C-alpha positions in Angstrom: 0.1 0.2 0.0 1.3 3.5 -0.7 1.9 5.6 2.4 2.1 8.8 0.0 -0.7 11.4 0.1 -3.0 12.6 -2.2 -2.1 15.8 -3.3 -5.0 17.9 -4.0 -3.9 21.4 -5.5 -6.2 24.4 -6.2 -5.3 26.9 -8.8 -5.8 30.7 -8.3 -3.9 33.9 -8.5 -2.2 35.4 -5.2 -3.9 38.4 -3.6 -7.1 39.8 -2.8 -7.7 41.4 -6.0 -8.0 38.1 -7.2 -9.4 36.0 -4.4 -13.4 36.3 -6.0 -12.1 35.9 -9.9 -13.4 33.5 -11.7 -9.8 31.8 -12.3 -9.7 31.4 -8.7 -12.3 29.0 -8.6 -9.8 25.8 -7.7 -9.0 27.7 -4.8 -12.4 28.5 -4.0 -13.1 24.4 -3.9 -9.9 23.7 -1.9 -11.5 26.2 0.8 -14.6 23.6 0.7 -12.3 20.6 1.0 -10.5 22.2 3.8 -13.8 22.4 6.0 -14.3 18.5 5.3 -11.2 17.5 6.4 -9.8 15.6 9.7 -9.3 17.3 12.1 -11.7 20.1 11.0 -11.1 22.5 9.4 -7.8 22.0 7.8 -5.9 25.0 8.2 -3.6 25.9 5.8 0.2 27.3 6.2 3.2 27.8 4.3 5.2 25.3 3.0 8.6 26.6 3.0 10.2 24.1 0.0 7.3 25.1 -2.2 5.8 28.0 -1.2 2.3 27.1 -1.6 0.3 27.2 1.1 -0.5 23.5 2.3 -2.6 21.3 4.7 -2.0 17.6 6.1 -5.2 16.1 7.1 -7.0 13.3 6.2 -10.5 12.9 3.7 -13.0 10.0 3.5 -10.4 8.3 5.4 -7.6 9.1 3.1 -3.9 11.0 3.7 -4.2 14.3 1.7 -2.2 17.2 1.3 -4.6 20.3 0.5 -2.6 23.1 -1.3 -3.2 26.9 -2.5 -0.5 27.8 -5.3 0.8 31.1 -3.9 2.5 32.3 -7.5 0.6 33.2 -10.4 -1.7 30.9 -12.7 1.3 30.2 -15.4 3.7 29.7 -12.5 2.3 27.2 -10.6 3.7 24.1 -12.0 7.0 24.7 -9.9 5.3 24.7 -6.9 2.9 21.5 -7.5 6.3 20.2 -8.7 8.1 21.0 -5.5 5.2 19.5 -3.3 4.7 16.3 -5.4 8.9 15.8 -5.0 8.9 16.6 -1.5 5.7 14.5 -0.6 6.8 11.4 -2.6 3.5 11.6 -4.4 3.2 10.3 -8.2 1.2 12.2 -11.0 -1.9 10.0 -11.0 -2.0 10.7 -7.3 -2.5 14.2 -8.0 -5.4 16.5 -8.3 -5.4 19.7 -10.1 -8.8 21.3 -9.4 -8.7 24.4 -12.5 -11.4 26.8 -13.7 -12.4 25.8 -17.3 -14.1 28.1 -20.1 -14.8 25.1 -22.3 -17.6 24.0 -19.6 -20.9 25.7 -18.8 -21.1 27.3 -15.5 -21.0 24.8 -12.7 -20.1 21.9 -14.8 -17.5 19.8 -13.6 -15.5 17.0 -15.5 -13.0 15.1 -13.5 -10.3 12.6 -15.7 -6.9 11.7 -15.8 -4.9 13.2 -18.2 -5.6 15.5 -21.6 -4.7 18.9 -23.0 -4.5 22.1 -21.4 -7.3 23.6 -23.5 -5.0 26.8 -23.4 -5.0 26.8 -19.7 -1.8 28.6 -18.4 -2.0 26.9 -15.2 -2.4 23.2 -16.6 0.3 24.2 -19.3 2.7 25.0 -16.5 1.4 22.1 -14.3 2.4 19.3 -17.3 5.5 21.2 -18.0 6.7 20.9 -14.6 6.1 17.3 -14.0 6.7 16.1 -17.4 3.7 14.7 -17.6 0.1 15.2 -18.5 -1.1 12.1 -16.6 -2.4 14.1 -13.6 -6.1 14.4 -12.1 -7.8 17.4 -13.4 -11.1 18.4 -11.9 -12.7 21.1 -14.6 -14.8 23.3 -12.6 -16.4 25.4 -15.6 -16.8 29.0 -15.5 -18.5 29.2 -19.5 -17.3 31.3 -22.3 -16.9 35.0 -22.0 -19.9 37.5 -23.4 -19.6 38.6 -26.8 -16.0 39.1 -28.2 -14.7 39.8 -24.2 -11.0 38.7 -24.3 -11.2 35.1 -22.0 -8.1 36.8 -20.5 -9.8 39.3 -19.4 -12.7 37.4 -18.3 -11.1 34.5 -16.3 -9.9 37.7 -13.7 -13.0 39.4 -13.3 -15.4 38.3 -10.2 -18.3 36.6 -10.5 -21.4 38.4 -11.4 -24.5 38.5 -8.9 -26.5 34.8 -10.3 -22.8 33.5 -10.4 -21.6 34.6 -6.8 -25.2 32.9 -5.4 -24.7 29.5 -7.4 -21.4 29.6 -5.8 -21.2 28.1 -3.0 -23.6 24.7 -4.6 -20.7 24.6 -7.1 -17.8 24.5 -4.7 -20.0 21.7 -2.6 -20.4 19.4 -6.0 -16.9 19.8 -6.7 -15.9 18.9 -3.3 -18.2 16.0 -3.5 -16.5 15.1 -6.8 -13.3 15.1 -5.3 -14.1 12.5 -2.3 -15.9 10.6 -4.6 -12.7 10.1 -6.6 -11.0 9.5 -3.0 -13.6 6.6 -2.1 -12.7 4.8 -5.5 -8.8 5.1 -5.3 -8.7 4.0 -1.4 
């Protein structure tokens, strides 16, 4: 039996100006997962070797490391690689939670491997790990309206209707991670 923890990473950008933006939905889902751990809630602290915020805990009886990147999205791979190396976690035992333009708002998709769909965070993680064979939980944020630049859209806050639905979406995404954990125990 593998004694290495499952590494669950919520992607986002650092700083209060990005906290409520679409690009940070991975970090918001991670907060929901932290509220479900034992001990509860998990308290994230800075991991000196990776500079990510982490908490070691148990989720559904499985040893996990919850991690929130503290670098900008396009540089997040270095922190994921450092954590995977430190905790001796193989890429298939990593779940990266990220925003996804190609899915309707609130739609979820968990899969092993795949392309990055132009997502700079996933591109960085893939390059740093040297493989696409890690799990990804895509959380749909929908396409930008009209001719809005996708890069500008992901950095905008959720609108009022989306913000009202966000707690339910984060809850469903956390459920998806817990279901994946029960399959991998």
